Residue frames relative to the residue before (quaternion, step in Angstrom):
aa qw qx qy qz dx dy dz
X 1.0000 0.0000 0.0000 0.0000 0.00 0.00 0.00
X 0.4728 -0.6683 0.4950 0.2911 3.65 -0.87 0.77
X 0.5309 -0.5848 0.5027 0.3513 3.59 -1.29 0.66
X 0.5384 -0.5591 0.5548 0.2995 3.50 -1.40 0.58
X 0.1891 -0.7379 0.6342 0.1325 3.62 -0.93 0.90
X 0.0964 -0.7627 0.6353 0.0740 3.49 -1.24 0.75
X 0.3247 -0.7163 0.5845 0.1995 3.46 -1.28 0.60
X 0.1802 -0.7993 0.5710 0.0508 3.53 -0.45 1.18
X 0.1743 -0.8605 0.4731 0.0730 3.53 0.00 1.38
X 0.8068 0.0885 -0.0314 0.5834 3.56 1.09 -0.62
X 0.2008 -0.8168 0.5331 0.0904 3.62 0.14 1.40
X 0.6099 -0.5398 0.4230 0.3971 3.50 -1.28 0.43
X 0.5991 -0.6172 0.3974 0.3197 3.61 -1.13 0.59
X 0.8699 0.1722 -0.0582 0.4585 3.58 -1.13 0.40
X 0.8227 -0.1285 0.1778 0.5245 3.51 -1.12 -1.01
X 0.5557 0.6393 -0.3792 0.3724 3.61 1.03 -0.37
X 0.5481 0.6217 -0.3344 0.4487 3.51 1.33 -0.74
X 0.6688 0.4991 -0.3243 0.4454 3.60 0.80 -0.71
X 0.6004 0.5322 -0.3263 0.4997 3.57 1.07 -0.79
X 0.6701 0.5067 -0.3057 0.4481 3.64 0.77 -1.03
X 0.7196 0.4582 -0.2883 0.4348 3.56 0.74 -1.04
X 0.6303 0.5348 -0.3419 0.4470 3.51 1.01 -0.71
X 0.6801 0.4713 -0.3172 0.4634 3.57 0.87 -0.76
X 0.6558 0.4922 -0.3392 0.4612 3.54 0.96 -0.64
X 0.6595 0.4922 -0.3207 0.4690 3.52 0.96 -0.59
X 0.6251 0.5622 -0.3244 0.4336 3.48 1.26 -0.70
X 0.6290 0.4926 -0.3292 0.5033 3.52 1.28 -0.49
X 0.6275 -0.5629 0.3981 0.3618 3.67 0.98 0.13
X 0.4909 0.6796 -0.4183 0.3496 3.61 1.22 0.08
X 0.2842 -0.6477 0.6623 0.2469 3.70 -1.23 0.49
X 0.1403 -0.7992 0.5834 0.0356 3.57 -0.97 0.96
X 0.1255 -0.6770 0.7164 0.1126 3.42 -1.39 0.81
X 0.2212 -0.8023 0.5491 0.0766 3.49 -0.67 1.18
X 0.3342 -0.7387 0.5576 0.1779 3.54 -0.80 0.95
X 0.2099 -0.8306 0.4938 0.1490 3.77 -0.28 1.04
X 0.3407 0.7556 -0.5210 0.2040 3.68 1.18 -0.09
X 0.8387 0.1658 -0.1688 0.4905 3.83 0.64 -0.66
X 0.3860 0.6820 -0.5054 0.3612 3.55 1.26 0.56
X 0.3851 -0.7756 0.4407 0.2365 3.66 -0.50 0.90
X 0.7492 0.3458 -0.1002 0.5559 3.56 1.30 -0.81
X 0.0714 -0.8360 0.5424 0.0417 3.65 0.43 1.11
X 0.6786 0.4863 -0.3388 0.4339 3.65 0.77 -0.62
X 0.6653 0.5099 -0.2777 0.4693 3.53 0.93 -0.96
X 0.6762 0.4662 -0.3019 0.4840 3.49 0.99 -0.94
X 0.6164 0.5024 -0.3594 0.4883 3.70 0.92 -0.46
X 0.6605 0.5093 -0.3161 0.4520 3.62 0.94 -0.81
X 0.7221 0.4810 -0.2294 0.4412 3.48 0.95 -0.94
X 0.8142 0.2819 -0.0900 0.4995 3.44 0.89 -1.09
X 0.4503 0.7800 -0.3870 0.1978 3.58 1.17 -0.26
X 0.7059 0.4196 -0.2960 0.4879 3.50 1.27 -0.44
X 0.6953 0.4836 -0.2393 0.4749 3.52 1.36 0.18
X 0.7765 0.1658 -0.0828 0.6023 3.43 1.20 -0.56
X 0.3776 -0.6618 0.5896 0.2680 3.49 -1.42 0.32
X 0.3025 -0.7726 0.5406 0.1394 3.54 -1.19 0.61
X 0.0135 -0.7138 0.6990 0.0425 3.52 -1.28 0.42
X 0.0562 -0.7955 0.5979 0.0812 3.59 -1.30 0.10
X 0.2645 0.7447 -0.5424 0.2851 3.56 -0.15 1.52
X 0.5510 -0.5638 0.5039 0.3531 3.49 -1.41 0.48
X 0.3098 -0.7778 0.5126 0.1904 3.60 -0.52 1.03
X 0.5853 0.5250 -0.3792 0.4878 3.59 1.23 0.12
X 0.5649 0.5273 -0.4143 0.4808 3.57 1.23 0.00
X 0.4296 -0.7550 0.4492 0.2089 3.63 -0.27 1.23
X 0.6933 0.4739 -0.2825 0.4636 3.57 0.86 -0.96
X 0.6700 0.4852 -0.3133 0.4664 3.59 1.00 -0.92
X 0.6156 0.5532 -0.3286 0.4550 3.60 1.02 -0.73
X 0.6464 0.5094 -0.2897 0.4886 3.52 0.86 -0.89
X 0.6758 0.4726 -0.3028 0.4777 3.68 0.78 -0.93
X 0.7063 0.4370 -0.2943 0.4728 3.68 0.90 -0.57
X 0.6260 0.4843 -0.3656 0.4898 3.56 1.20 -0.33
X 0.7618 0.3802 -0.2299 0.4715 3.65 0.74 -0.54
X 0.4162 0.7207 -0.4571 0.3137 3.54 1.35 -0.11
X 0.8312 0.1995 -0.1507 0.4966 3.58 -0.87 0.89
X 0.5958 0.5457 -0.4183 0.4151 3.66 1.09 0.24
């Protein structure tokens, strides 16, 4: 069975994001992280790029949210 994928719209700030991502990955989930409110895009991509996918959109934009939600289904 395929792993469940989640779209993380608003990750925890700063160092807490690492704990959040580690826990979600530890539960066997595949993660797409919205970078919209992440302050260090480059560092986040370097650190997590081999374990999560990324997107960057305004979650208040209904069409962008819908597109990100159904991506890959």
